[in-house]
Backbone as numpy.savetxt, mean C-alpha at the origin, in Angstrom:
# Nx Ny Nz CAx CAy CAz Cx Cy Cz
10.11 6.91 -19.87 9.38 6.00 -19.80 9.03 5.32 -18.13
7.69 4.88 -18.40 7.12 4.60 -16.93 6.78 2.96 -17.04
7.06 2.17 -15.65 7.27 1.16 -15.73 6.04 0.92 -14.09
5.23 0.21 -14.23 4.43 0.17 -13.13 4.74 -1.02 -12.53
4.54 -1.42 -11.03 5.54 -2.76 -10.29 4.96 -2.95 -9.64
4.14 -3.81 -9.04 3.48 -4.55 -8.26 4.19 -4.86 -6.89
3.62 -5.07 -6.04 4.16 -5.52 -4.42 5.50 -4.50 -3.81
5.49 -3.36 -4.49 6.24 -2.14 -3.84 5.85 -1.71 -2.80
6.20 -1.98 -1.74 5.45 -1.25 -0.17 6.22 -0.68 0.42
7.85 -0.18 0.47 8.16 -0.11 1.29 9.38 1.10 0.38
9.93 1.71 1.53 11.69 2.14 0.79 12.69 1.06 0.93
12.73 -0.17 1.32 13.51 -0.88 0.55 13.16 -1.66 -0.23
12.12 -1.62 -0.88 11.34 -2.00 -2.00 11.97 -1.14 -3.52
11.84 0.05 -2.75 12.29 0.96 -3.73 13.96 0.60 -4.44
14.62 0.63 -3.03 16.33 0.59 -3.22 16.45 -0.95 -3.74
15.82 -2.06 -4.34 16.06 -2.88 -4.51 15.62 -3.28 -5.87
14.55 -2.17 -6.15 14.34 -2.03 -7.29 15.02 -1.03 -8.20
15.29 -0.65 -7.90 16.25 0.56 -8.55 18.00 0.19 -8.84
18.21 -0.86 -7.47 19.38 -1.57 -8.00 19.31 -2.51 -9.08
18.45 -3.18 -9.01 18.25 -4.57 -9.78 18.23 -3.71 -11.44
17.55 -2.55 -11.56 17.72 -1.97 -12.73 18.63 -1.26 -13.11
19.60 -0.87 -12.67 21.03 -0.41 -12.22 21.93 -1.65 -12.75
21.51 -2.51 -12.09 22.39 -3.82 -12.50 22.34 -4.11 -13.93
21.21 -3.76 -14.48 20.64 -3.98 -15.95 21.08 -2.93 -16.83
22.03 -2.22 -16.39 22.37 -0.95 -17.24 21.13 0.25 -17.41
20.12 0.37 -16.81 19.03 1.06 -17.14 19.29 1.93 -16.16
18.89 3.36 -16.55 18.63 4.91 -15.48 17.69 4.82 -14.81
17.31 4.65 -13.81 15.92 5.35 -13.29 16.04 6.58 -13.11
15.16 7.40 -13.34 14.71 8.75 -13.17 14.36 8.95 -11.63
13.04 8.44 -11.83 12.65 8.45 -10.51 11.96 7.39 -9.67
12.21 6.21 -8.64 11.45 5.23 -8.25 11.09 5.91 -7.38
9.41 5.61 -7.06 8.32 5.48 -6.50 7.60 4.30 -5.91
6.69 4.31 -4.67 6.41 3.01 -4.58 5.27 2.51 -6.06
5.63 1.26 -6.82 4.57 1.06 -7.54 4.84 1.69 -8.70
6.29 2.43 -9.00 6.50 3.04 -10.66 7.73 3.82 -10.55
8.24 3.35 -11.70 9.78 4.07 -11.75 9.44 4.63 -13.38
9.70 5.49 -13.48 10.17 5.99 -14.55 11.92 6.18 -14.92
12.16 5.75 -16.51 13.17 5.54 -16.72 13.82 6.81 -17.46
14.35 6.74 -17.94 15.42 7.95 -18.76 15.30 7.78 -20.50
15.37 6.48 -20.44 14.82 5.58 -21.90 14.03 4.71 -22.15
13.74 4.83 -23.45 12.48 3.62 -23.74 12.77 2.30 -23.59
12.56 1.30 -23.32 12.95 0.10 -23.54 12.43 -1.03 -24.18
13.13 -2.04 -24.71 12.86 -3.17 -25.54 12.24 -4.26 -25.39
11.52 -4.85 -25.70 10.83 -5.63 -25.51 11.65 -6.76 -24.66
12.56 -7.09 -25.30 13.41 -8.14 -24.56 13.91 -7.47 -23.56
14.53 -6.18 -22.99 14.59 -5.80 -21.73 13.72 -5.93 -20.40
12.34 -5.88 -21.03 11.43 -5.79 -20.29 10.93 -7.02 -19.65
11.67 -7.71 -20.47 11.54 -9.42 -19.91 12.64 -9.62 -18.92
13.54 -9.00 -19.38 14.76 -9.15 -18.33 14.47 -8.13 -17.34
14.29 -7.92 -17.08 13.72 -6.71 -16.03 12.44 -7.64 -15.18
11.21 -7.81 -15.88 10.37 -8.51 -15.42 11.07 -10.12 -14.56
12.16 -10.57 -15.06 12.92 -11.64 -14.30 13.41 -11.63 -12.85
14.08 -10.43 -13.76 15.14 -9.79 -12.55 14.24 -9.70 -11.70
13.54 -8.97 -11.45 12.42 -8.10 -10.47 11.21 -9.83 -9.51
11.13 -10.29 -10.35 10.31 -11.79 -10.20 11.03 -12.34 -9.18
12.22 -11.92 -9.15 12.99 -13.12 -8.23 12.45 -12.32 -6.06
12.37 -11.38 -6.60 12.16 -10.42 -5.12 10.72 -10.69 -4.87
9.72 -11.08 -6.15 8.43 -10.83 -5.14 7.95 -9.74 -6.44
8.37 -9.27 -7.21 7.97 -7.88 -7.79 6.99 -8.16 -8.79
6.44 -7.15 -9.53 5.59 -8.05 -11.37 5.72 -6.93 -11.69
5.95 -6.85 -12.67 5.96 -5.42 -13.97 3.98 -5.55 -14.38
3.62 -4.08 -14.14 1.84 -4.39 -14.69 1.67 -4.22 -16.11
0.99 -4.63 -16.87 0.47 -4.11 -18.24 -0.67 -3.68 -18.09
-1.73 -3.71 -17.77 -2.90 -4.01 -18.08 -3.11 -2.52 -17.31
-4.28 -1.79 -17.76 -4.47 -1.01 -17.07 -5.60 -0.75 -15.82
-6.09 -1.69 -15.74 -7.09 -1.74 -14.58 -5.79 -2.31 -13.47
-5.43 -2.75 -13.80 -4.42 -3.40 -12.66 -3.45 -2.46 -12.02
-2.56 -1.54 -13.08 -2.21 -0.58 -12.86 -2.76 0.30 -12.00
-4.08 0.78 -12.32 -4.49 1.62 -10.93 -5.19 1.16 -9.62
-5.31 0.01 -9.85 -5.64 -0.71 -8.54 -4.42 -0.63 -8.03
-3.21 -0.94 -8.70 -1.98 -0.85 -7.67 -1.75 0.67 -7.36
-1.86 1.45 -7.93 -1.77 2.77 -7.91 -2.66 2.99 -6.39
-3.68 3.04 -6.34 -4.91 2.86 -5.49 -4.17 2.43 -4.17
-4.15 1.17 -4.12 -3.10 0.61 -3.03 -1.74 1.36 -2.39
-1.37 1.63 -3.40 -0.03 2.66 -3.09 -0.35 4.00 -2.41
-1.43 4.79 -2.99 -1.86 5.81 -2.33 -2.32 5.63 -0.99
-3.21 4.20 -0.77 -3.28 3.96 0.79 -2.30 3.62 1.59
-1.56 3.22 1.17 0.05 2.79 1.76 0.20 3.73 2.16
0.68 4.84 1.34 1.24 5.80 1.82 0.51 6.85 2.68
-1.00 6.94 2.90 -1.80 7.68 3.99 -1.31 6.78 5.02
-1.63 5.41 5.18 -1.61 5.33 6.16 -0.28 5.13 7.09
0.47 4.81 6.38 1.53 4.03 6.92 2.86 5.20 7.05
2.74 6.21 6.31 3.57 7.41 6.16 2.85 8.80 6.17
2.34 9.29 6.17 1.68 10.33 5.86 1.60 10.97 7.64
2.32 12.24 7.51 2.01 12.67 8.94 1.24 13.44 9.36
0.05 13.62 8.73 -0.95 13.85 9.19 -2.09 13.23 8.57
-2.83 13.13 9.63 -4.49 12.88 9.09 -5.36 13.35 8.24
-5.89 12.41 7.51 -6.46 12.84 6.09 -7.62 13.68 6.22
-7.82 15.19 6.07 -9.00 16.08 6.37 -9.81 16.12 5.26
-9.72 14.91 3.66 -11.05 14.94 2.92 -11.35 13.52 3.45
-12.34 13.31 2.63 -12.59 12.10 2.74 -11.65 11.22 2.01
-11.27 9.32 1.66 -11.03 8.60 1.08 -11.23 8.86 -0.35
-12.86 8.95 -0.72 -13.08 9.07 -2.29 -12.15 10.14 -2.99
-12.55 11.17 -2.48 -12.27 12.62 -2.71 -10.33 12.15 -3.06
-9.54 11.75 -1.63 -8.72 12.10 -2.13 -7.80 11.42 -3.11
-8.37 10.02 -3.08 -7.79 8.92 -4.28 -8.06 9.99 -5.49
-9.53 10.24 -6.23 -9.44 10.91 -7.03 -8.58 12.03 -7.65
-8.45 13.01 -6.33 -7.07 13.83 -6.39 -5.96 12.86 -7.46
-5.64 12.25 -6.47 -4.58 11.86 -6.61 -4.41 11.08 -7.84
-4.90 10.33 -8.74 -5.55 9.44 -9.33 -5.72 10.14 -10.67
-6.27 11.61 -10.38 -6.83 12.15 -11.77 -7.89 11.05 -12.63
-9.08 10.60 -11.64 -9.47 9.77 -12.16 -11.02 9.63 -11.19
-12.48 9.74 -12.03 -13.01 10.06 -10.84 -13.48 8.29 -10.32
-14.11 8.75 -9.12 -14.15 7.75 -7.96 -15.25 6.57 -8.49
-15.92 6.51 -8.83 -16.59 5.51 -9.45 -15.55 4.44 -10.21
-15.38 4.72 -11.27 -14.17 4.20 -12.27 -13.03 3.64 -11.45
-12.30 4.24 -10.14 -11.75 3.63 -9.69 -12.05 2.44 -8.91
-13.21 2.89 -8.42 -13.87 1.90 -7.22 -14.18 0.55 -8.31
-14.89 0.65 -9.45 -14.89 -0.35 -10.26 -13.28 -0.97 -10.84
-12.67 -0.18 -11.03 -11.30 -1.04 -11.37 -10.88 -1.64 -10.22
-10.67 -0.96 -9.13 -10.04 -1.89 -7.61 -10.83 -3.15 -7.41
-12.01 -3.11 -7.19 -12.78 -4.44 -6.97 -13.03 -5.16 -7.79
-13.11 -4.88 -9.22 -12.50 -6.11 -10.54 -11.62 -6.97 -9.81
-10.37 -5.79 -9.98 -9.06 -6.41 -9.69 -8.41 -7.04 -8.72
-8.82 -6.51 -7.24 -8.67 -7.27 -6.22 -9.63 -7.84 -5.61
-10.84 -7.63 -6.01 -11.85 -8.93 -5.87 -12.56 -8.27 -4.02
-12.33 -7.05 -3.80 -12.66 -6.80 -2.55 -13.05 -4.74 -2.64
-13.65 -4.28 -1.38 -13.88 -2.88 -2.31 -12.51 -1.66 -1.68
-12.76 -0.71 -2.08 -11.30 0.01 -1.64 -11.44 0.47 -0.06
-12.69 0.63 0.15 -13.23 0.77 1.82 -12.75 -0.73 2.82
-12.91 -1.79 2.20 -12.06 -2.82 2.80 -10.45 -2.48 3.24
-10.14 -2.56 1.62 -8.35 -2.75 1.98 -7.83 -1.70 2.92
-8.77 -0.15 2.65 -8.45 0.71 3.71 -8.27 0.24 5.30
-9.27 -0.24 5.71 -9.77 -0.86 6.57 -8.61 -1.56 6.98
-8.15 -2.73 6.37 -7.49 -3.25 6.43 -5.83 -2.93 6.85
-5.53 -1.82 5.89 -4.17 -1.03 6.13 -4.10 -0.48 7.53
-5.83 0.34 8.16 -5.09 0.70 8.80 -5.10 -0.47 9.64
-5.73 -1.47 10.03 -5.91 -2.09 11.63 -3.76 -2.42 11.24
-3.68 -3.15 10.29 -2.38 -3.41 10.38 -1.32 -1.95 10.85
-1.38 -1.28 10.67 -1.04 -0.08 11.06 -1.10 -0.07 12.84
-2.61 -0.58 12.88 -2.94 -0.43 14.78 -2.08 -1.36 15.39
-1.90 -2.75 14.26 -1.10 -3.97 15.41 0.14 -3.11 15.44
0.39 -2.72 14.42 1.91 -2.12 14.86 2.75 -1.56 15.82
1.60 -0.33 15.86 1.63 0.29 17.17 1.22 -0.42 18.35
0.13 -0.36 18.62 0.12 -1.51 19.80 1.37 -2.73 20.27
2.36 -3.36 19.22 3.39 -4.02 19.15 4.20 -3.06 20.36
4.50 -2.04 19.48 5.53 -1.26 20.06 5.60 -0.62 20.96
4.08 -0.76 21.78 3.62 -0.14 23.02 3.75 1.20 23.46
4.07 2.11 22.21 4.67 3.50 23.08 3.63 4.66 23.06
2.44 3.97 22.59 1.14 5.10 21.99 -0.31 4.21 23.07
-1.00 5.56 23.50 -2.20 4.57 23.92 -3.35 4.03 22.91
-4.26 3.59 23.13 -5.26 3.18 22.45 -5.87 4.58 21.86
-6.16 5.28 22.73 -6.48 6.55 22.45 -5.83 7.80 21.01
-4.25 7.52 21.68 -3.75 8.55 20.55 -3.63 7.38 18.95
-3.68 6.03 19.46 -3.77 5.49 17.97 -4.92 5.24 17.21
-5.89 5.49 17.82 -7.28 6.13 17.21 -7.11 7.37 16.84
-6.69 8.37 17.08 -6.55 9.73 16.94 -5.54 9.56 15.29
-4.54 9.11 15.77 -3.50 9.00 14.76 -3.99 8.65 13.30
-4.96 7.11 13.32 -5.38 6.99 12.36 -6.81 7.20 12.36
-6.98 8.15 12.48 -8.43 9.19 11.63 -9.84 8.37 12.45
-9.71 7.90 13.44 -10.96 7.17 13.96 -11.70 8.22 14.62
-13.13 8.57 14.76 -13.90 9.24 15.45 -13.61 8.55 17.16
-13.56 7.62 17.19 -13.25 7.43 19.06 -12.56 6.05 18.76
-12.63 5.75 20.29 -11.59 4.69 20.81 -12.51 3.25 19.83
-13.64 3.55 20.84 -15.17 2.59 20.64 -14.87 2.18 19.02
-14.73 3.07 18.35 -14.91 2.65 16.32 -13.71 2.10 16.24
-12.54 2.34 16.61 -11.27 1.74 16.29 -11.32 0.32 17.30
-11.79 0.01 18.01 -11.86 -0.97 18.93 -12.58 -1.90 18.28
-13.88 -1.75 17.82 -14.99 -2.18 17.01 -14.60 -3.02 15.92
-13.65 -2.07 15.32 -13.21 -2.27 13.87 -12.48 -3.45 13.51
-11.40 -2.88 14.64 -10.03 -4.19 15.02 -10.38 -5.25 15.54
-11.98 -5.57 16.42 -12.11 -6.92 16.95 -13.07 -7.66 15.81
-13.50 -6.76 14.76 -14.16 -7.05 13.49 -13.43 -7.92 12.33
-11.68 -7.03 12.53 -11.09 -7.86 11.07 -9.98 -8.69 11.82
-9.72 -8.70 13.19 -8.93 -9.80 13.91 -9.54 -11.33 14.32
-10.73 -10.35 14.91 -11.26 -11.25 16.45 -11.00 -11.35 17.82
-10.16 -10.51 17.80 -9.71 -9.49 19.10 -9.56 -8.30 19.34
-10.12 -7.72 20.47 -10.20 -6.40 21.03 -8.63 -5.99 20.67
-8.28 -4.92 20.71 -6.92 -4.27 20.86 -6.07 -4.85 22.29
-6.89 -4.54 23.51 -5.98 -5.23 24.33 -5.93 -6.56 24.51
-6.80 -7.55 23.94 -6.30 -9.02 23.80 -5.23 -9.79 23.11
-5.37 -8.59 21.65 -3.91 -8.56 21.00 -2.92 -8.24 21.62
-3.37 -6.81 21.88 -1.44 -6.80 22.80 -0.99 -7.84 24.00
-2.05 -7.79 24.58 -1.62 -8.95 26.15 -1.35 -10.37 25.30
-1.73 -11.36 23.93 -0.81 -11.75 23.40 -0.13 -12.41 22.93
0.49 -10.66 22.69 1.67 -10.50 21.63 1.91 -12.05 20.85
0.28 -11.90 19.84 0.84 -13.58 18.77 0.79 -12.52 17.69
1.74 -13.05 16.65 2.76 -12.74 15.81 1.66 -12.51 14.54
0.57 -11.78 14.59 -0.30 -12.03 13.37 -0.01 -10.95 12.17
0.87 -10.26 12.47 0.94 -9.06 11.72 1.10 -9.96 10.64
0.81 -8.79 9.14 1.05 -9.29 7.85 2.21 -7.81 6.95
2.83 -8.60 6.17 3.67 -7.46 5.78 2.40 -7.09 4.44
2.97 -5.41 4.17 1.98 -4.83 3.56 1.65 -5.31 2.26
1.98 -5.97 1.38 1.51 -6.61 0.12 0.29 -7.73 0.36
0.78 -8.30 1.42 -0.22 -9.19 2.16 -1.45 -9.27 2.79
-1.82 -7.80 2.91 -2.95 -6.99 3.25 -4.06 -6.91 2.34
């Protein structure tokens, strides 16, 4: 049985969800960002217990198909931006369609309806959060950051960064303002 869970955005989230399910005597076969596969079907009462336990950690069970798809889109984008080793070689719409086995117009419609923003805006927001992280660590040049985030140029990254944050990347780095967001807040 599969459970879809909102706000699972990192490896620690996966560990917490797995531990909580095991505390309830359940056997998770696979715990991925946003999704858990259990060995057995669960009763409505068990589902309520799971919901209560996970709710204490800021997670939420998703029942609605559109909400599940929107969460899968978010998870795919987070994986792509924050954890992928290589830049995306195809366009985002093709990537998401391939990942979720649904046509992009349907994905876009579900996402916009549930999240009140476009997939593209969410993708850009994630890329800017990753850029903020990279700028904060100070290990890469702006040119290297632009390349890793698959921007066509430093100018493109800088323009988008300023549009989203109100600051240029250099100004952001020099202010050391802690304006980074957790991934589930983006």
